[in-house]
N, C-alpha and C positions, 0 to 999 in steps of 0.2 A: 678648093671646091672638089667634091666627089665627081667622078666621071658621069654619074647618073643624073646629077642636077644640071639644069639648063635654063637659068634665068635670062630674061630679055630686057635690055635697057630701054624701057618705055613704061608709061603709066598704064596700069591695067589691073586685072584681077590677080590676087595671090592666094595660094592655098595655105592658110595658117596651120592646118593640121598635117601637112606633109612632113615626113621625118627629115627631109633635106632642107627645110625652111631656114634653119640656122646657118647652114652652109651657104645658101643663096644670100642671106642677109650679110654674112661676112664678106662674100664676094662683091656685093653691091657697095658696101662700105669701103673696101679696099680700092675699088675702081671709082669711088666718089660719084656714084650714080644718085640722082635725085629720087628715082623710083625704079621699080622693075616689075615684071609680070611673068606669069607662069604659062602663058598660052602656047608656047612652043616646047614645053617640057613634057616628056612622056609620063612624068609623075604628077601631073597637075590634078589628078583625081584621087591621089593617094590619101588615105586616112590613117593617121597614127592612132595608137591606143588612147583612150580618154584619160589614162593616168598621166600621159606625157603633156597634155594640154592644160595649162594653168588657167583657172578662171578667177576673176577678181570682182568683188562686190563693191569696192570703193571706187568712186568716180575720179579720184586723184591717183591714177595708176603710176607706179614708179617702175622703170625698166632698168635692167642691168646693162651696163655698158661694157664692151670689151676692155680689158685692163689697159691696153695702150691708149685708148681714147680717154679713159678716166684719168690716167696720169697726165695727159696733155691738158685737160681741163683744169685739174688741180694745180698744175704748174702755172697756168695763165692767171688764175685768180688768187694765188697765194703770195 
């Protein structure tokens, strides 16, 4: 996690457009958090460029998983 990111282990609001969102997501996954929020982060109001934010029209959204999680899932079900 970058020194600028500061996720909190609690349910709350997240800033999906923050450029540190991916770092916080990785941190939460590594620590097995059920949820996190951005309320104590100084970047909670940050807006990334619109090019970096993907939008999806399909109601069946597929998310990319980190490689280590994908391998664990494939191993369990193969």
